[in-house]
C-alpha positions in Angstrom: -68.6 -41.0 87.7 -65.1 -42.2 88.3 -63.4 -43.7 85.3 -62.4 -47.4 85.4 -58.6 -47.8 85.0 -57.4 -49.7 82.0 -56.2 -53.2 82.8 -52.5 -53.8 82.8 -51.0 -54.7 79.4 -49.5 -58.1 79.9 -46.0 -59.3 79.0 -44.6 -62.8 79.3 -41.4 -64.6 78.3 -42.1 -67.4 75.8 -39.9 -70.2 74.4 -40.5 -72.2 71.2 -38.2 -75.2 71.0 -38.0 -78.4 69.1 -35.3 -80.9 68.1 -34.3 -80.8 64.5 -33.0 -84.1 63.2 -31.0 -84.4 59.9 -28.9 -87.0 58.2 -25.5 -86.2 56.9 -24.1 -86.8 53.4 -20.6 -88.1 52.9 -19.0 -84.6 53.0 -20.6 -83.3 56.2 -20.3 -86.7 57.8 -16.5 -86.7 57.2 -16.2 -83.1 58.5 -18.0 -83.7 61.8 -16.4 -87.1 62.3 -13.0 -85.5 61.6 -13.6 -82.9 64.4 -14.2 -85.7 66.8 -10.7 -86.9 65.8 -9.1 -83.4 66.0 -8.9 -83.3 62.2 -10.3 -80.3 60.2 -11.4 -81.2 56.7 -12.2 -79.0 53.8 -13.2 -79.7 50.2 -11.3 -78.9 47.1 -13.1 -77.2 44.1 -12.1 -77.8 40.5 -10.4 -74.4 40.3 -8.2 -75.2 43.4 -10.1 -73.4 46.2 -10.3 -75.1 49.6 -13.7 -74.5 51.3 -13.9 -74.8 55.1 -16.4 -75.8 56.4 -16.9 -78.1 53.4 -20.0 -78.1 51.2 -21.3 -80.6 48.8 -21.7 -78.3 45.8 -19.5 -75.5 44.6 -21.2 -72.2 45.5 -19.9 -70.6 42.3 -20.5 -73.3 39.7 -23.0 -75.6 41.5 -20.8 -78.5 40.6 -20.8 -81.5 43.0 -17.5 -81.6 45.0 -16.2 -84.5 47.0 -12.4 -84.1 47.1 -11.6 -83.8 50.8 -8.4 -82.3 52.2 -7.0 -81.7 55.7 -6.2 -78.1 56.7 -4.4 -76.8 59.8 -5.9 -76.1 63.2 -4.4 -72.6 63.1 -5.6 -69.6 61.2 -6.1 -65.9 60.9 -9.1 -63.7 62.0 -10.6 -62.0 59.0 -13.3 -60.1 60.9 -14.9 -60.1 64.3 -17.6 -58.8 66.7 -17.5 -58.6 70.5 -20.2 -60.4 72.4 -20.4 -58.7 75.8 -23.3 -60.8 77.1 -23.3 -64.4 76.1 -26.7 -66.1 75.9 -27.9 -69.6 76.7 -26.3 -72.3 74.5 -23.4 -70.1 73.2 -19.9 -71.5 73.1 -18.6 -69.6 76.2 -20.2 -68.4 79.4 -18.0 -65.3 79.6 -17.8 -62.4 77.1 -16.0 -63.4 73.9 -15.6 -62.5 70.3 -17.5 -64.0 67.3 -14.8 -64.4 64.7 -14.4 -65.5 61.1 -11.2 -67.5 60.9 -9.5 -68.5 57.7 -7.7 -71.7 58.7 -4.2 -72.2 57.2 -4.7 -73.9 53.9 -8.3 -72.8 53.5 -9.8 -70.1 51.2 -13.0 -69.5 53.2 -13.6 -68.6 56.8 -15.2 -70.6 59.6 -17.4 -68.8 62.2 -16.7 -69.6 65.8 -15.9 -68.1 69.2 -12.6 -66.6 70.3 -11.7 -66.6 74.0 -10.1 -63.3 74.6 -9.9 -61.1 77.8 -11.6 -58.1 76.1 -12.3 -56.4 72.8 -9.0 -54.6 72.9 -7.3 -58.0 72.6 -9.0 -58.8 69.3 -8.0 -57.5 65.9 -8.4 -58.4 62.3 -5.4 -60.3 61.1 -4.5 -61.8 64.5 -3.4 -65.4 64.7 -5.5 -68.0 66.4 -5.7 -71.8 66.9 -8.4 -74.3 67.8 -9.0 -75.2 71.4 -10.5 -78.7 71.3 -13.2 -79.8 73.6 -12.2 -82.3 76.2 -15.0 -84.6 75.1 -15.8 -84.8 71.4 -18.9 -86.4 69.9 -18.7 -85.4 66.2 -20.3 -81.9 66.2 -19.1 -78.3 65.6 -18.9 -78.0 69.4 -15.9 -80.3 69.3 -14.2 -77.0 68.6 -14.6 -75.5 72.1 -13.4 -72.1 70.8 -10.4 -70.4 69.2 -7.6 -68.9 71.3 -4.8 -66.5 70.5 -1.7 -68.0 68.9 1.8 -66.6 68.4 2.9 -69.0 65.6 3.4 -68.1 62.0 1.1 -69.3 59.2 1.4 -72.9 58.2 2.4 -72.8 54.6 2.0 -76.5 53.8 -0.4 -77.4 51.1 -3.6 -79.1 52.3 -3.2 -82.9 52.3 -5.7 -85.1 50.5 -7.9 -87.1 52.9 -10.1 -90.1 52.3 -12.7 -88.9 54.8 -12.9 -92.4 56.2 -13.0 -92.8 60.0 -14.1 -95.6 62.4 -17.7 -95.2 63.5 -18.6 -92.2 61.3 -21.2 -89.7 62.4 -24.2 -90.1 60.1 -26.8 -87.8 61.6 -27.2 -84.9 64.1 -29.9 -83.6 66.4 -29.9 -79.8 66.9 -32.3 -78.0 69.2 -34.0 -75.1 67.4 -35.0 -72.6 70.1 -36.5 -69.1 70.0 -36.7 -67.1 73.2 -38.8 -63.9 73.1 -41.0 -61.7 75.2 -44.6 -61.5 74.0 -47.2 -58.8 74.7 -50.7 -59.4 73.6 -51.6 -55.7 73.6 -54.4 -53.8 75.2 -57.4 -55.7 73.8 -56.1 -59.2 74.4 -54.7 -58.2 77.8 -58.3 -57.2 78.8 -59.6 -60.5 77.4 -57.1 -62.5 79.5 -57.8 -60.5 82.6 -61.5 -61.2 82.1 -60.8 -64.9 81.7 -59.2 -64.9 85.2 -62.7 -63.9 86.4 -64.3 -66.6 84.4 -65.8 -64.2 81.9 -65.3 -64.1 78.2 -65.1 -60.5 76.8 -64.8 -59.4 73.2 -64.9 -56.1 71.5 -67.5 -54.7 69.1 -66.7 -52.9 65.9 -68.3 -49.4 65.8 -68.9 -49.8 62.1 -70.1 -53.3 61.2 -71.1 -54.1 64.8 -69.5 -57.5 64.8 -68.1 -58.8 68.2 -64.7 -60.3 68.0 -63.5 -62.9 70.5 -60.6 -62.9 71.2 -60.5 -59.2 70.4 -57.8 -57.9 68.1 -58.0 -54.2 69.0 -59.2 -53.4 65.5 -61.9 -54.8 63.2 -60.3 -57.0 60.5 -63.2 -56.3 58.1 -63.5 -52.5 58.5 -60.0 -51.7 59.7 -61.2 -49.4 62.5 -60.3 -49.5 66.2 -62.5 -51.4 68.6 -63.1 -50.3 72.2 -66.6 -51.3 73.3 -66.3 -54.4 75.4 -69.0 -57.1 75.2 -69.3 -60.2 77.4 -70.3 -63.2 75.4 -71.0 -66.9 76.1 -70.2 -68.8 78.2 -71.9 -71.4 76.0 -71.3 -71.8 72.3 -71.5 -74.0 69.2 -68.9 -76.2 67.6 -68.6 -74.9 64.0 -65.8 -77.2 62.8 -63.2 -79.5 64.5 -60.2 -81.8 64.0 -59.1 -85.0 65.7 -55.6 -84.7 67.2 -53.2 -87.6 67.7 -50.2 -85.6 69.1 -49.6 -85.8 72.8 -50.2 -82.7 74.9 -50.9 -81.6 78.4 -53.9 -79.8 79.9 -54.0 -76.7 82.2 -53.1 -78.9 85.2 -50.0 -80.2 83.3 -51.6 -83.7 83.1 -51.3 -85.7 79.9 -54.3 -85.6 77.6 -55.3 -89.0 76.3 -55.1 -89.3 72.5 -56.9 -89.0 70.3 -58.7 -85.8 71.4 -60.6 -83.0 69.6 -59.8 -79.4 69.0 -62.7 -77.3 67.7 -63.7 -73.9 66.6 -66.4 -72.7 68.9 -68.7 -69.7 68.2 -69.6 -68.4 71.6 -73.1 -67.0 72.0 -73.0 -63.4 71.0 -69.7 -63.6 69.2 -69.0 -63.1 65.5 -65.7 -64.9 65.5 -65.0 -68.5 66.5 -62.2 -69.3 69.0 -60.5 -72.7 69.3 -60.5 -74.9 72.3 -60.3 -78.6 73.3 -63.5 -80.6 73.5 -63.8 -83.3 76.3 -66.5 -85.1 78.2 -67.6 -86.9 75.1 -66.0 -89.6 73.0 -63.9 -88.0 70.2 -65.9 -89.7 67.5 -69.2 -88.2 68.8 -68.0 -84.6 68.4 -69.9 -82.9 65.5 -70.7 -79.6 63.9 -73.5 -77.8 65.8 -72.7 -79.5 69.1 -73.6 -77.1 72.0 -70.8 -76.8 74.5 -69.8 -74.9 77.7 -66.4 -74.2 79.4 -64.9 -76.2 82.2 -62.6 -74.4 84.6 -60.1 -76.0 86.9 -59.4 -74.8 90.4 -57.2 -71.7 90.1 -57.2 -71.9 86.3 -56.9 -68.6 84.4 -58.7 -69.9 81.4 -61.1 -72.8 80.6 -59.3 -76.2 80.5 -61.8 -77.5 77.9 -65.4 -77.3 76.7 -68.0 -80.1 77.3 -71.4 -80.8 75.8 -74.3 -78.9 77.5 -76.9 -81.4 76.6 -78.9 -79.0 74.5 -80.1 -79.9 71.1 -77.6 -79.3 68.3 -77.7 -75.8 66.8 -79.2 -75.4 63.3 -76.5 -75.0 60.6 -77.9 -71.7 59.4 -77.2 -70.2 62.8 -73.4 -70.6 62.5 -72.7 -71.2 58.9 -71.1 -67.8 58.5 -68.5 -68.7 61.3 -67.3 -72.0 59.8 
């Protein structure tokens, strides 16, 4: 008998992104508003150190610090690393150096980008200056980058600054984003391939004989590899559920009306509940023990949701171990 070739192990690029909103205290507000006005502010500690970027508490003594001072827009590279392939959202679209720059008048270094023709043009100790962005809004990106500078060190003492500006920046919104490539592995790739054929396939543990859906490739109870594939469902039982009030979209990219229900569903023949959306019934009528079946959309690779089958509710004793 000819052997059946193993299904392709899947890989896909994924992005997790959300806006992170935070308010600014008086120190960070003054620093970012200052950048908008082409002014670089640091903060003075009790022992005379000038910290740039400024912080609200001394990292050595934990003492609150508020004495703002203005430092120069020129400085010295203390260390660097060449970035040969800039990524999305980085300061420059061409290769550049990440540099730590100790601005004249400061005692700590600021991390930013240095626009240089190549790594041979960058060195520790080189002099640089700020290249300001053409449009500034009160963000670290108001410094477009640093660029090489031939001038000598500015020996003037940092000047005290009130930190007061017209229309100060009081909050920022930053996009937190993670780009990565995900591979579900052998077991879940087979599970996903089966879904595209409108089948739900799990794997049975050779020791305890439990069937896991979705399969993990190994039994979480016994710690042994699983390989025997078992088709389960398609019907199942709601073991527990929650009501969701967060907007989302379905497999057809249509908005789902809120509130809606997500439930753990123990498919017939499975020993592990999977989660899916419940539709075709008012959200407040969903209940433990409800018998459901999958609903597929045209061309869909997985069920869009589960709906009631019309069967009597399952007895609690039949699914209590899967709650």
